[in-house]
Residue frames as a rotation matrix with the C-alpha (Angstrom) as fourth column:
MET 1
0.385 -0.280 -0.880 148.77
0.255 -0.884 0.393 30.44
-0.887 -0.375 -0.269 -0.36
ILE 2
0.893 -0.038 0.449 149.48
0.431 -0.224 -0.874 32.52
0.134 0.974 -0.184 -3.45
ASP 3
-0.057 -0.997 -0.049 153.09
0.997 -0.060 0.050 33.47
-0.052 -0.046 0.998 -4.11
LYS 4
0.250 0.145 -0.957 153.71
0.422 -0.906 -0.028 37.14
-0.872 -0.397 -0.288 -3.30
GLU 5
-0.747 -0.572 -0.340 155.43
-0.079 -0.431 0.899 37.74
-0.660 0.698 0.276 -6.64
LEU 6
-0.713 0.578 0.396 152.43
0.664 0.375 0.647 36.32
0.225 0.724 -0.652 -8.50
LEU 7
0.189 0.831 -0.523 150.11
0.933 -0.317 -0.167 38.47
-0.305 -0.456 -0.836 -6.41
GLU 8
-0.252 -0.380 -0.890 152.03
0.151 -0.924 0.352 41.57
-0.956 -0.045 0.290 -7.52
ILE 9
-0.917 -0.216 -0.335 151.34
-0.277 -0.260 0.925 40.91
-0.287 0.941 0.179 -11.20
VAL 10
-0.677 0.715 0.176 147.97
0.729 0.618 0.295 39.13
0.103 0.328 -0.939 -11.27
ARG 11
-0.867 0.447 -0.223 145.01
-0.404 -0.890 -0.212 41.38
-0.293 -0.094 0.952 -12.09
CYS 12
0.027 0.957 0.290 141.30
-0.028 0.291 -0.956 41.06
-0.999 0.018 0.035 -12.74
PRO 13
-0.643 -0.302 0.703 140.93
0.620 0.333 0.710 39.83
-0.449 0.893 -0.026 -16.34
GLU 14
0.270 0.852 0.448 137.97
0.961 -0.266 -0.073 42.14
0.057 0.450 -0.891 -16.87
THR 15
0.964 0.244 0.109 139.00
0.228 -0.963 0.141 45.48
0.139 -0.111 -0.984 -15.34
LYS 16
0.171 -0.985 0.033 142.72
0.378 0.035 -0.925 44.98
0.910 0.170 0.378 -14.68
GLN 17
0.564 0.071 0.823 142.15
-0.650 -0.576 0.495 46.00
0.509 -0.814 -0.278 -11.04
LYS 18
-0.581 -0.803 0.135 144.46
-0.655 0.363 -0.663 44.69
0.483 -0.473 -0.737 -8.35
LEU 19
0.487 0.668 -0.563 143.43
-0.148 0.698 0.700 41.48
0.861 -0.258 0.439 -6.56
THR 20
-0.410 -0.585 0.700 144.02
-0.822 -0.096 -0.561 40.85
0.396 -0.805 -0.441 -2.86
PRO 21
-0.753 0.088 -0.652 143.64
0.181 0.981 -0.076 37.63
0.633 -0.175 -0.754 -0.89
ALA 22
0.361 0.890 0.278 140.36
-0.364 -0.140 0.921 37.13
0.859 -0.434 0.274 0.96
ASP 23
-0.460 -0.538 0.707 140.91
-0.856 0.057 -0.514 36.56
0.236 -0.841 -0.487 4.66
ASP 24
-0.969 -0.025 -0.247 140.21
0.020 0.984 -0.179 33.25
0.247 -0.178 -0.952 6.41
LYS 25
-0.589 0.805 -0.074 136.89
0.070 -0.040 -0.997 34.42
-0.805 -0.593 -0.032 7.89
GLN 26
-0.086 0.538 -0.838 135.63
-0.878 -0.438 -0.191 35.46
-0.470 0.720 0.511 4.47
ILE 27
-0.565 -0.188 -0.804 136.55
-0.647 0.705 0.290 32.07
0.512 0.684 -0.520 2.99
THR 28
-0.969 0.244 -0.043 134.96
0.210 0.716 -0.666 30.21
-0.132 -0.654 -0.745 5.92
ASP 29
-0.315 0.896 -0.313 131.74
-0.249 -0.396 -0.884 32.22
-0.916 -0.201 0.348 5.53
LEU 30
-0.129 0.215 -0.968 131.74
-0.986 -0.129 0.102 31.73
-0.103 0.968 0.229 1.77
ASN 31
-0.825 -0.238 -0.513 132.32
-0.332 0.938 0.099 27.97
0.458 0.252 -0.853 2.09
ALA 32
-0.788 0.610 0.085 129.43
0.167 0.344 -0.924 27.69
-0.593 -0.714 -0.373 4.57
ARG 33
0.025 0.818 -0.575 127.14
-0.573 -0.460 -0.679 29.37
-0.819 0.346 0.457 2.04
ILE 34
-0.398 -0.221 -0.890 128.49
-0.878 0.374 0.300 27.18
0.266 0.901 -0.343 -0.78
GLU 35
-0.999 -0.017 -0.038 127.68
-0.003 0.939 -0.344 24.11
0.042 -0.344 -0.938 1.31
LYS 36
-0.410 0.909 -0.081 124.10
0.127 -0.032 -0.991 25.38
-0.903 -0.416 -0.102 1.72
GLY 37
-0.299 0.251 0.920 123.80
0.934 0.273 0.229 25.88
-0.194 0.929 -0.316 -2.05
GLU 38
0.538 0.584 -0.609 123.40
0.556 -0.788 -0.264 29.65
-0.634 -0.197 -0.748 -1.71
ILE 39
-0.016 -0.674 -0.739 126.23
-0.268 -0.709 0.653 30.82
-0.963 0.209 -0.169 -3.98
LYS 40
0.741 0.171 0.650 126.14
0.581 0.323 -0.747 31.24
-0.338 0.931 0.140 -7.75
ASP 41
-0.392 -0.917 -0.072 128.99
0.677 -0.341 0.652 32.43
-0.623 0.207 0.755 -9.89
ARG 42
-0.490 0.127 -0.863 128.80
-0.339 -0.939 0.054 35.33
-0.803 0.319 0.503 -12.29
GLY 43
-0.883 0.126 -0.453 127.69
-0.408 0.274 0.871 33.01
0.234 0.954 -0.190 -15.06
GLY 44
0.016 0.978 0.207 124.67
-0.958 -0.045 0.285 31.92
0.288 -0.203 0.936 -12.98
GLU 45
0.141 -0.043 -0.989 126.00
-0.060 0.997 -0.052 28.44
0.988 0.066 0.138 -12.14
ALA 46
0.948 0.184 0.261 125.81
-0.277 0.066 0.959 27.13
0.159 -0.981 0.113 -8.59
VAL 47
-0.137 -0.989 0.048 129.21
-0.778 0.077 -0.623 26.88
0.613 -0.123 -0.781 -6.91
LYS 48
0.747 0.536 -0.394 129.24
-0.293 0.797 0.529 23.30
0.597 -0.279 0.752 -5.64
ASP 49
0.376 -0.704 -0.602 132.75
0.737 0.621 -0.267 22.73
0.562 -0.343 0.753 -4.33
LYS 50
0.846 -0.172 -0.504 134.35
0.316 -0.599 0.736 24.48
-0.429 -0.782 -0.452 -1.39
ILE 51
0.740 -0.592 0.319 137.24
0.051 -0.423 -0.905 26.74
0.671 0.686 -0.283 -2.22
ASP 52
0.167 -0.799 -0.577 140.77
0.946 0.295 -0.134 26.96
0.278 -0.524 0.805 -0.84
GLY 53
-0.394 -0.300 -0.869 140.82
0.534 -0.844 0.049 30.73
-0.748 -0.444 0.493 -0.98
GLY 54
0.512 0.593 0.622 139.97
0.857 -0.297 -0.422 33.67
-0.065 0.749 -0.660 -3.13
LEU 55
-0.741 -0.670 -0.043 141.22
0.650 -0.731 0.205 36.89
-0.169 0.124 0.978 -4.62
VAL 56
0.310 0.877 -0.367 138.98
0.761 -0.461 -0.457 39.90
-0.570 -0.138 -0.810 -4.13
ARG 57
0.018 -0.210 0.977 138.89
0.839 -0.529 -0.129 42.56
0.545 0.822 0.167 -6.82
GLU 58
-0.843 -0.535 -0.048 139.97
0.481 -0.712 -0.512 46.00
0.240 -0.455 0.858 -5.62
ASP 59
-0.627 0.667 0.404 136.44
-0.539 -0.745 0.394 47.41
0.563 0.029 0.826 -5.85
GLY 60
-0.791 0.245 0.560 135.07
-0.428 0.432 -0.794 44.53
-0.437 -0.868 -0.237 -3.76
GLN 61
0.025 0.889 -0.457 132.59
-0.986 -0.054 -0.159 43.45
-0.166 0.454 0.875 -6.43
PHE 62
0.765 0.215 -0.607 133.95
-0.441 0.862 -0.250 39.98
0.469 0.459 0.755 -7.27
LEU 63
0.213 -0.692 0.690 136.01
-0.708 0.377 0.597 37.17
-0.673 -0.616 -0.410 -5.82
TYR 64
0.304 -0.240 -0.922 138.07
-0.759 0.525 -0.387 34.91
0.576 0.817 -0.022 -8.06
LEU 65
0.963 0.182 0.201 138.35
-0.267 0.764 0.587 31.39
-0.047 -0.619 0.784 -6.68
ILE 66
-0.193 -0.978 -0.084 141.57
-0.964 0.205 -0.170 29.69
0.184 0.048 -0.982 -5.68
ARG 67
0.889 0.413 0.196 141.53
-0.435 0.896 0.089 25.92
-0.139 -0.164 0.977 -6.15
ASN 68
0.746 -0.661 0.085 144.56
0.659 0.750 0.052 23.70
-0.098 0.017 0.995 -5.51
ASN 69
0.116 -0.696 -0.709 146.58
0.457 -0.596 0.660 26.90
-0.882 -0.401 0.248 -4.92
VAL 70
-0.777 -0.298 0.555 145.81
0.625 -0.251 0.739 28.11
-0.081 0.921 0.381 -8.45
PRO 71
-0.503 0.617 -0.605 143.78
-0.227 -0.770 -0.596 31.30
-0.834 -0.163 0.528 -9.06
VAL 72
-0.318 0.527 0.789 140.83
0.898 0.433 0.073 30.69
-0.303 0.732 -0.611 -11.39
LEU 73
-0.602 -0.033 -0.798 140.74
0.013 -0.999 0.032 33.97
-0.798 0.009 0.602 -13.30
LEU 74
-0.761 0.482 0.435 137.70
0.584 0.215 0.783 33.26
0.284 0.849 -0.445 -15.45
ILE 75
-0.861 0.405 0.308 135.18
-0.434 -0.900 -0.029 36.10
0.266 -0.159 0.951 -15.49
ASP 76
0.013 0.962 -0.274 132.11
-0.550 0.235 0.801 33.82
0.835 0.141 0.532 -15.55
GLU 77
0.171 0.005 -0.985 133.41
0.546 0.832 0.099 31.80
0.820 -0.555 0.139 -12.57
ALA 78
-0.850 -0.414 0.326 133.97
0.014 -0.636 -0.772 34.83
0.527 -0.651 0.546 -10.34
ILE 79
-0.215 0.773 -0.597 131.62
0.962 0.275 0.010 35.11
0.172 -0.572 -0.802 -7.36
PRO 80
-0.079 0.269 0.960 129.65
0.123 -0.953 0.278 38.37
0.989 0.141 0.042 -7.17
LEU 81
-0.610 -0.252 -0.751 130.20
0.740 0.157 -0.654 39.76
0.283 -0.955 0.091 -3.69
ALA 82
-0.937 0.162 0.310 128.42
-0.207 -0.971 -0.120 43.09
0.282 -0.176 0.943 -3.67
GLU 83
-0.113 0.994 -0.012 124.95
-0.649 -0.065 0.758 41.58
0.752 0.094 0.652 -3.64
ASN 84
0.531 0.336 -0.778 125.72
0.154 0.864 0.479 38.83
0.833 -0.374 0.407 -1.13
PHE 85
0.318 -0.555 -0.768 128.57
0.943 0.266 0.198 39.88
0.095 -0.788 0.609 1.15
LYS 86
0.889 0.056 0.455 128.73
0.064 -0.998 -0.003 43.50
0.454 0.031 -0.890 2.22
GLU 87
0.801 -0.597 0.050 131.68
-0.124 -0.083 0.989 42.65
-0.586 -0.798 -0.140 4.49
PHE 88
0.263 -0.723 0.638 133.84
0.865 0.470 0.176 41.77
-0.428 0.506 0.749 1.46
GLN 89
0.723 0.094 0.685 133.58
0.553 -0.673 -0.491 45.18
0.415 0.734 -0.538 -0.12
SER 90
0.038 -0.789 -0.613 136.74
0.860 -0.286 0.422 47.19
-0.508 -0.543 0.668 0.15
GLY 91
-0.733 -0.291 0.614 136.07
0.630 -0.630 0.454 49.73
0.255 0.720 0.645 -2.57
PRO 92
-0.934 0.356 0.035 133.74
-0.354 -0.906 -0.230 52.74
-0.050 -0.227 0.973 -2.73
């Protein structure tokens, strides 16, 4: 769980958009697809390890991983959501 104060200040490193926690169902679905080898990060690398959680960019395009309760705010390690998970999209 990400500290609420941290969540108020953390932003997407690329666009500076607000990030919100992905819900449990989204993480469960994402982890199932990671286990099947279906998920690649923005840099094109396969995501091999399950994640503890994620922060979804305001426009719903990307999810930044949370591992060991630490947000991984690296642009190339973000998971593109728009092309794979329509249910994640919260933006226009």
